[in-house]
C-alpha positions in Angstrom: 0.0 0.0 0.0 1.3 3.5 -0.8 2.0 5.7 2.2 0.5 9.2 2.6 3.6 10.9 1.1 3.4 8.7 -2.0 -0.3 9.4 -2.4 0.2 13.2 -2.1 3.1 13.1 -4.5 1.0 11.3 -7.1 -1.7 14.0 -6.7 0.9 16.7 -7.5 1.6 17.6 -3.8 5.1 19.1 -3.6 6.9 19.0 -0.4 9.3 21.8 -1.5 6.3 24.1 -1.6 5.4 23.1 1.9 8.9 23.7 3.1 8.9 27.1 1.5 5.6 27.9 3.1 7.0 27.0 6.5 10.0 29.3 5.9 7.7 32.1 4.9 5.6 31.6 8.0 8.6 31.9 10.3 10.0 34.9 8.5 6.6 36.6 8.5 6.1 36.3 12.2 9.6 37.6 12.9 9.1 40.5 10.4 5.8 41.3 12.2 7.6 41.6 15.5 10.0 44.0 13.9 7.3 46.1 12.2 5.4 46.4 15.5 8.4 48.1 17.1 7.7 51.1 14.8 3.9 50.9 14.9 2.1 53.8 16.6 5.5 55.4 17.3 5.5 58.1 14.7 7.9 56.4 12.2 9.8 58.5 9.7 7.9 58.8 6.4 9.1 59.6 2.9 7.3 60.0 -0.4 8.4 57.8 -3.3 8.5 58.8 -6.9 5.0 57.4 -7.5 3.8 59.6 -4.7 3.1 56.7 -2.3 4.4 56.8 1.2 7.2 54.6 2.6 8.3 54.5 6.2 11.4 53.4 8.0 9.4 50.3 9.1 8.9 49.3 5.4 12.6 49.6 4.8 13.7 47.8 8.0 11.3 44.9 7.3 12.4 44.7 3.7 16.1 44.5 4.7 15.3 41.9 7.3 13.3 39.7 5.0 15.8 39.8 2.2 18.7 38.8 4.5 16.6 36.1 6.2 15.0 34.5 3.1 18.0 34.8 0.7 20.2 33.2 3.3 17.9 30.2 3.4 17.3 30.0 -0.4 20.4 31.6 -2.1 19.4 30.3 -5.5 16.0 32.1 -5.5 15.3 35.4 -7.2 14.1 38.5 -5.3 11.3 41.0 -6.1 10.1 43.4 -3.5 8.3 46.7 -3.4 11.1 48.3 -1.4 14.1 46.8 -3.2 15.7 47.9 -6.5 14.5 45.5 -9.2 17.1 43.1 -10.5 16.3 41.5 -13.9 18.3 38.4 -12.8 15.0 37.3 -11.2 13.6 36.5 -14.7 16.2 33.7 -15.1 15.5 32.0 -11.7 13.3 28.9 -11.3 11.8 30.3 -8.1 11.5 33.9 -6.9 10.5 35.5 -3.6 7.8 38.2 -4.2 7.6 40.4 -1.1 5.6 43.4 0.2 7.2 44.3 3.5 4.1 46.3 4.5 1.0 46.2 2.4 -1.2 49.1 3.5 1.5 51.6 4.5 -1.1 54.3 4.9 -3.0 52.2 7.3 0.3 51.5 9.2 1.0 55.3 9.4 -2.6 56.0 10.6 -2.5 53.4 13.3 -5.0 51.1 11.4 -5.0 47.4 12.0 -5.4 46.0 8.5 -1.8 46.4 7.2 -0.1 43.1 6.3 3.2 41.5 5.5 2.9 39.7 2.2 5.3 36.9 1.1 5.2 34.5 -1.8 7.3 32.1 -3.8 6.6 32.2 -7.5 7.5 29.4 -10.0 6.7 29.4 -13.7 4.9 32.7 -13.2 2.5 31.5 -10.6 2.7 31.5 -6.8 3.4 28.1 -5.1 3.8 29.1 -1.5 2.3 32.1 0.3 1.9 33.8 3.6 -0.1 37.0 4.5 0.3 38.2 8.1 -1.7 40.9 9.8 0.3 41.3 13.1 -2.1 43.7 14.8 -5.1 41.4 14.1 -3.1 38.3 14.9 -4.1 36.7 11.6 -1.8 34.6 9.5 -3.1 33.3 6.2 -1.0 30.7 4.4 -1.1 28.4 1.4 1.0 26.0 -0.7 0.1 24.7 -4.1 -2.1 21.6 -3.7 -1.8 22.0 0.1 -4.9 24.1 0.7 -5.2 27.5 2.5 -5.4 28.1 6.2 -6.0 31.0 8.6 -4.2 30.5 11.9 -3.9 26.8 11.0 -7.6 26.3 10.4 -8.6 25.5 6.7 -10.5 28.2 4.9 -12.8 27.7 1.9 -14.6 30.6 0.1 -18.4 30.5 0.8 -20.4 29.4 -2.3 -22.3 32.6 -2.7 -23.8 32.7 -6.2 -25.9 36.0 -6.1 -24.8 39.6 -6.5 -27.9 40.8 -4.6 -26.7 41.5 -1.1 -23.1 40.6 -1.8 -20.6 42.6 0.3 -17.8 44.2 -1.8 -14.8 46.3 -0.9 -12.7 48.4 -3.3 -12.9 51.7 -5.1 -16.3 53.2 -4.3 -17.3 54.3 -7.8 -17.0 50.7 -9.0 -19.4 49.5 -6.3 -21.7 52.4 -5.8 -22.5 53.2 -9.4 -23.1 51.0 -12.5 -23.9 47.3 -12.9 -22.8 46.2 -9.4 -25.1 48.8 -7.7 -28.0 47.9 -9.9 -27.5 44.2 -9.1 -27.8 44.9 -5.3 -24.1 44.7 -4.3 -23.4 46.3 -1.0 -20.4 48.6 -0.3 -18.5 47.1 2.7 -16.1 50.0 2.9 -12.5 50.4 1.8 -9.7 48.1 3.1 -6.3 49.8 2.7 -4.3 46.6 2.4 -5.1 45.3 -1.1 -3.7 41.8 -0.2 -5.8 41.7 3.0 -8.9 42.9 1.0 -8.5 40.0 -1.4 -8.0 37.2 1.2 -11.1 38.4 3.1 -13.2 36.5 0.5 -11.8 33.2 1.8 -13.6 33.6 5.2 -16.8 35.3 4.0 -15.8 38.6 5.6 -16.2 39.9 2.0 -17.9 38.3 -1.0 -16.1 40.5 -3.6 -12.8 42.4 -3.6 -12.0 44.9 -6.3 -8.9 46.8 -7.3 -8.2 49.5 -9.8 -5.4 49.0 -12.4 -1.7 49.2 -11.6 -1.5 46.8 -8.6 1.9 45.1 -8.6 3.2 41.6 -8.2 4.0 42.2 -4.6 0.5 43.3 -3.8 -1.1 40.2 -5.3 1.0 37.1 -5.5 0.5 35.8 -1.9 -3.2 36.7 -1.8 -3.7 35.0 -5.2 -2.5 31.6 -4.0 -4.4 31.8 -0.7 -7.6 32.6 -2.6 -7.0 29.9 -5.2 -6.3 27.2 -2.6 -9.4 28.3 -0.8 -11.4 27.4 -4.0 -11.8 31.1 -5.0 -10.5 33.1 -7.9 -8.5 36.3 -8.6 -8.8 37.5 -12.1 -8.1 40.7 -14.1 -10.9 42.6 -15.9 -10.5 40.3 -18.9 -11.0 37.3 -16.7 -7.4 36.2 -17.1 -5.3 34.3 -14.5 -2.6 36.6 -13.3 1.1 35.9 -14.1 4.0 37.0 -12.0 7.8 37.6 -12.3 7.5 39.1 -15.8 9.4 42.2 -16.9 6.3 44.3 -16.3 5.0 43.7 -12.8 1.9 45.9 -13.1 -1.6 44.5 -13.5 -5.0 45.5 -14.8 -8.1 46.2 -12.7 -9.1 42.9 -11.0 -11.5 41.1 -8.7 -11.5 38.2 -6.2 -14.5 36.1 -5.2 -15.8 32.6 -5.0 -15.9 30.8 -8.3 -19.7 30.9 -8.4 -19.9 34.6 -7.8 -17.0 35.2 -10.3 -19.2 33.8 -13.1 -21.5 36.7 -12.5 -18.8 39.4 -12.0 -16.6 38.5 -15.0 -19.0 39.7 -17.7 -19.5 43.1 -16.1 -15.9 43.8 -15.0 -15.1 45.8 -18.2 -18.1 48.1 -17.5 -17.1 49.0 -13.9 -15.9 52.6 -13.2 -12.5 52.6 -11.6 -11.2 56.0 -10.5 -7.7 57.1 -11.4 -5.1 56.5 -8.8 -4.8 59.4 -6.3 -1.4 61.0 -5.9 -0.3 62.3 -2.5 
């Protein structure tokens, strides 16, 4: 009789992905402790060229994670919001895709929804992922073929299949006007961490998460795998699966939901009104 490991291997279960997930979990918790040292303590803030804020906490966490993860996997590539891009990543079999603090404005304002986002990407898709919200004590994780968990408890997207009464978060014009509003979708407010907004569909805290164009690999890769392994979907406005670790790391407007709800959202995505990104 085959043992459990042989059965999982025959089903495509990859223990390397599990090992990477464990590494990401450990690094995320350690990075969370580091970030909390700056939280609610008036960290120094700068404005980047794209007019988005960056704090000394973002930079400290980025430095820590790069040292910690690359020491453990020196043959992996590296892509992070707060690191200079190195095109060598394009030639690597596996790549770390990192957002040291997703939701920096929430971090600055003392909000609780900011997260630390970590993923390993292989063949342009995430294969191991962790999203950690230190203030809320929530750690989402997933590995390909290994399911998704929140604080070690499996999560599965609720099978909502109606837009009427569905709770959505994202840019207000896309929800409050147009086809979603006419279908009865309810505005659940704005969640400043895009990655956290996306994974909220895995627990039913949200039914639909939306994002305007120009999100980046580091905003999405970890959340993408967590949603996928929770039997949900993350798709762009043309209903395409997202690909990562390409020369261009920017993405079109997108949505995350259960598969059943996605079949209703996909046809109307091109008609949604997404505002231009605010500067400052």
